[in-house]
C-alpha positions as CSV (number, residue, x, y, z in Angstrom):
1,M,116.4,-35.3,26.6
2,S,113.8,-32.9,25.0
3,K,112.3,-30.0,26.9
4,P,108.6,-30.5,27.9
5,V,106.4,-28.2,26.0
6,L,103.0,-26.9,27.2
7,L,100.3,-27.3,24.8
8,P,97.6,-24.4,24.5
9,N,95.7,-24.0,27.7
10,E,97.6,-26.9,29.5
11,E,98.0,-26.7,32.9
12,R,100.1,-29.0,35.0
13,R,100.1,-30.0,38.6
14,A,102.3,-31.9,41.0
15,V,101.6,-33.8,44.1
16,T,103.5,-36.0,46.4
17,L,101.5,-39.3,47.0
18,E,101.9,-42.8,47.5
19,L,103.7,-43.7,44.4
20,R,105.2,-47.3,44.4
21,A,107.0,-49.7,42.0
22,G,105.7,-53.2,42.6
23,G,104.6,-56.5,40.8
24,S,106.7,-59.3,40.0
25,A,110.3,-59.4,37.9
26,A,108.3,-60.6,35.0
27,A,105.5,-58.2,35.3
28,P,106.7,-55.0,37.1
29,M,104.1,-52.3,37.8
30,I,103.9,-48.8,39.0
31,R,100.8,-47.7,41.2
32,G,99.6,-44.6,42.9
33,H,97.3,-41.6,42.5
34,A,98.1,-38.7,40.2
35,A,95.5,-36.4,41.9
36,L,93.6,-36.4,45.0
37,F,89.7,-35.4,45.5
38,N,88.5,-32.7,47.9
39,S,92.2,-32.0,49.0
40,P,93.2,-28.3,48.8
41,S,96.3,-27.8,46.9
42,E,99.4,-25.8,47.9
43,L,98.8,-22.1,47.4
44,L,99.5,-21.3,44.0
45,C,100.9,-17.9,42.6
46,G,100.7,-16.6,46.5
47,C,96.8,-16.2,46.2
48,F,94.5,-19.5,45.2
49,R,94.2,-23.1,46.0
50,E,92.6,-25.8,43.8
51,I,90.3,-28.5,44.9
52,I,89.3,-31.4,42.6
53,L,86.0,-32.8,42.9
54,P,84.8,-36.4,42.4
55,G,83.9,-37.2,38.8
56,A,86.1,-34.3,37.4
57,F,88.0,-36.7,35.5
58,T,85.1,-39.1,34.2
59,D,84.5,-37.3,30.6
60,A,88.3,-36.8,30.0
61,L,89.0,-40.4,30.6
62,A,86.4,-41.5,28.4
63,T,88.0,-39.5,25.5
64,S,91.6,-38.9,26.3
65,D,94.6,-41.1,24.9
66,V,96.6,-40.5,27.9
67,R,100.5,-41.1,27.9
68,A,102.6,-42.2,31.1
69,L,105.9,-40.2,30.7
70,F,108.6,-39.8,33.1
71,N,109.3,-36.0,33.8
72,H,106.8,-35.1,31.0
73,D,109.4,-36.1,28.5
74,P,107.8,-37.7,25.3
75,N,110.9,-39.5,24.6
76,M,110.4,-41.4,28.0
77,I,107.1,-43.0,27.4
78,L,106.3,-45.4,30.1
79,G,102.6,-46.5,29.0
80,R,99.6,-45.4,27.2
81,T,95.9,-46.2,27.6
82,A,95.3,-46.9,24.0
83,A,97.9,-49.5,24.4
84,G,96.5,-51.0,27.6
85,T,99.8,-50.3,29.5
86,L,98.5,-47.3,31.5
87,R,95.2,-47.8,33.1
88,L,93.4,-44.8,34.8
89,K,90.2,-44.7,37.1
90,E,88.6,-42.6,39.6
91,D,88.4,-44.2,43.1
92,E,87.4,-42.7,46.5
93,T,90.7,-41.3,46.8
94,G,91.2,-39.7,43.4
95,L,92.8,-40.4,40.0
96,A,94.4,-43.9,40.4
97,I,97.0,-45.2,37.9
98,E,98.5,-48.3,37.0
99,I,101.5,-48.3,34.6
100,D,103.3,-51.7,33.1
101,P,106.5,-50.0,32.7
102,P,108.6,-51.1,29.6
103,D,111.9,-53.1,29.7
104,T,114.0,-49.9,28.7
105,T,116.7,-48.2,30.4
106,C,114.1,-45.6,31.5
107,G,111.6,-48.0,32.7
108,R,114.0,-49.9,34.7
109,D,116.1,-47.0,36.3
110,L,112.6,-45.4,37.4
111,Q,111.6,-48.4,39.3
112,I,115.1,-48.6,41.1
113,S,114.6,-45.0,41.9
114,M,111.0,-45.3,43.2
115,K,112.2,-48.6,45.2
116,R,114.9,-46.1,46.9
117,G,112.3,-43.5,47.6
118,D,114.1,-41.0,45.2
119,V,111.1,-40.8,43.1
120,N,107.8,-40.3,44.8
121,Q,106.1,-37.4,43.3
122,M,103.7,-37.1,40.2
123,S,102.5,-34.5,38.0
124,F,99.7,-34.5,35.4
125,G,98.9,-32.2,32.3
126,F,95.2,-31.3,31.6
127,T,92.8,-28.6,30.3
128,I,89.6,-27.6,32.1
129,A,86.3,-27.8,30.2
130,E,84.1,-24.6,29.7
131,D,82.4,-23.7,32.9
132,G,84.4,-26.8,34.4
133,D,85.6,-24.6,37.4
134,E,84.5,-22.1,40.0
135,W,86.2,-19.4,41.8
136,T,85.2,-18.2,45.4
137,R,86.7,-15.9,47.7
138,D,88.0,-17.5,50.8
139,P,86.2,-16.3,54.0
140,D,89.1,-16.2,56.3
141,G,90.1,-12.7,55.4
142,T,93.2,-13.6,53.6
143,G,92.0,-12.3,50.3
144,N,92.9,-15.5,48.8
145,W,90.7,-17.6,46.4
146,T,89.8,-21.3,45.9
147,R,89.3,-22.9,42.5
148,T,87.1,-25.7,42.6
149,I,87.4,-28.1,39.7
150,S,84.3,-29.9,38.4
151,K,85.2,-31.0,34.9
152,V,88.6,-31.7,33.1
153,E,88.1,-31.4,29.5
154,R,91.5,-33.4,28.5
155,L,94.0,-35.4,30.3
156,Y,97.5,-35.4,28.3
157,D,99.7,-37.2,30.7
158,V,100.5,-38.4,34.2
159,S,104.3,-38.5,34.9
160,P,106.4,-39.4,37.8
161,V,108.7,-36.4,38.2
162,T,112.2,-36.2,39.9
163,Y,111.5,-32.6,41.3
164,P,108.3,-30.9,40.3
165,A,108.7,-27.5,38.7
166,Y,106.4,-24.8,40.3
167,P,103.1,-25.5,38.8
168,E,102.1,-23.7,35.5
169,T,99.3,-21.3,36.5
170,D,99.0,-19.2,33.4
171,C,95.5,-20.5,32.2
172,A,94.4,-20.5,35.7
173,V,94.9,-17.0,36.4
174,R,93.3,-16.3,33.0
175,S,90.3,-18.3,34.2
176,L,90.2,-16.1,37.5
177,D,90.4,-13.1,35.3
178,K,87.4,-14.0,33.5
179,A,85.6,-14.9,36.7
180,K,82.2,-12.8,36.1
181,G,80.9,-10.3,38.7
182,Q,84.2,-11.0,41.1
183,E,86.8,-8.7,42.1
184,V,90.0,-10.1,40.2
185,P,93.5,-9.7,42.1
186,Q,96.1,-8.3,40.0
187,I,98.7,-10.8,39.8
188,D,102.0,-10.6,37.8
189,Y,102.1,-14.2,37.6
190,R,105.1,-14.8,35.3
191,T,107.4,-12.7,37.8
192,E,106.0,-14.8,40.5
193,I,106.8,-18.1,38.7
194,N,110.1,-17.0,37.6
195,R,110.9,-15.9,41.2
196,R,109.9,-19.4,42.7
197,R,111.9,-21.0,40.0
198,L,115.2,-19.1,40.8
199,E,114.5,-19.9,44.6
200,L,114.4,-23.7,43.4
201,E,117.6,-23.3,41.4
202,A,119.5,-21.7,44.1
203,V,119.1,-24.8,46.4
204,L,119.7,-27.5,44.0
C-alpha cells in the first residue's frame, strides 16, 4: 500500500457521520456525507475550530475531478466524478456522496467492513480559495479561534477511512498567520501534530 501524500496547500479533515453501504447485490452503493455545514469541528491544534458554510463546495464541484479512495490511497480507488461512479452534491446537511464501488477486493472488503460497523468515518482533501476563509476570535475568553470556510478552491478526494489521522493543519495555521490586523497565536503545530500521532499510536 502506498503512503498517501499531501499536495501543496492541501488540507484533510475527518468526520464521523452516517456512512452506509447499500444498494443491491448487482448495484452496490456507498452513501453518506463527507462534510457537514454549520457544524463546528473538533478543536484543531488546540486553538481553533472550523465551520463550513453552505455553498462552500459549489465552485469546487464544478471544476474538480474528484476521486473516491479508501484511506486516501490512490491504489484503492472506489469511484471518480469524471467516470460517473462518484456523485457529489451539496444538500441541506452538507457535502453528500454516492459511490458505485468496484467489484474488486478493495470494494468488496470495504462494504463488508462498513456493514459490520468497522468503518464509519470519512475524510476529504481540499484547498481553500483565496479569501475563502475568515478567522475570528472566540468571545468566550478561551483565546481560541474560529475559521469559517466560505469557498473551497479544489476538492481532491473523499475517502472512507479506517481510523482518521490527526487533521493536517499546516496550511490552516499559515492562513491564520496571514490574518490581517489580528493577534496571531504562536503555535508549534508540527510538535502538536506529532504529539497527537504518538498518543494515537500508543493506544492502537
